[in-house]
C-alpha positions, 0 to 999 in steps of 0.5 A: 555222447563223447566228453568235450575236448580241449583244443590246442591250435599249434603251428603245425597241427590241431590237437584235441585233448580229451579227459579219457580214452573212451571219448577220444576213441569215439571221436577218432572213430567218427573222424575215420568214418567221416573221411571214409564217407567223404572220399566215397562220396567224392570219388566213389572209393576211399583208401585208408591207412590203418594202424595196429597195437592196443591204442586203435582197438577201441577205434575199430570197435566203434567202426564195427558198431557203426557198420552193424548199425548200418551207417558205415560200409567198407564195400568201396574201401581199400585199406593198407596197414602200416606194418608187419613183423618179419618173418611171421605167418599171417596165421600167427596170433601176433601177426598184424594180419591176424590182429586186423582180422580179429578187430576189423576185417572179419566184422565188416564188409571190406572185400578181402582183396581190398585189405592190404597187409605187408607179407611177413612170409616173403623170402628175404631176397624178395622183401625189397621188391615186395615193399616197393610193390606195396608203395606202387599199390598205394600210388595206383589206388590214388594215394591214402585219403586218410592215415591213422597213426599211433605213436611209439614211446620212442616217437616211431610212426609205423615202424619208422624207428629213430635214426641218425638220418637227416630229416629231409632224407627220413621224409623220403623213406619208402616202405622197407624192411627195418630192424626194430629199436630196443624200446620197441622190442621192450614194449612188444614183450607183453604180446610175445610173452617175453622180450627174447621172443619178440621178432626183431625185424619188420616191414613198414610203410615208409615216411614218404607215403605217410606224409603224402596222405591227404589227412593224418590222425595221430592217436596217443594215450597215457603218461608213457607217451607224453615225452614222445608227444611233446617232442613230436609236436614242439621239438625240432623236426628230426629223424631221431623223433620220427613223429616230429617229421609230421610237422612238415605236413602242416595243415593236414595232421590232427592229434587226439590225446588224453590228458596224460599224453598231453601232459608235457605239451 
């Protein structure tokens, strides 16, 4: 039984604040499972947008547990991951393809050809077309029923990094190859062993397909996320804080936080 949440109803989002990460991740997993089951019941299949990093790991563990209990099937699910380092082999343990295999894909009944992760091995000359094709696959699948998001310390969503673009232009960004922000590189150092080893570019699903998802869940924990959370929820809508662009998707965004991440709201 998860600990009860403190509920904040903001103009552009519903915010659930939990006393601890364990309770928060259990509820987040229940929301993913509910979205999956509802989409399958309604139209025979579900299309999920998935995130990586340390924040979603317990969420995936809960989903795997539900699958092992026999209460959750991924047989009629297609997944699209938010991002992938570039260039990187899918066999590299730091690749997000390898991450998803470790934490979800190998433990559930998701058909291999229905698990989509951007390809970090495509030649640079083909990267733009590969990214455009990824968007076409999402569209052909009917768009995302549910998008799971983390939030970077600099406010990034996926690897849509802070920029000087006008907010309206940022909201139209497609899937593409990007340079990673210095804060993102610094935060990835723990995974690569040293900041100098962090791959400095990535392929990322764009802001446009994220905002088009029928339901969006953002999960953020810890005091180091508090400023980005507050700016995303209460600040102006600006490409300098990509999380704030979610305010434009009013009515379909839920945030799940712990008390530390909610400290500046």
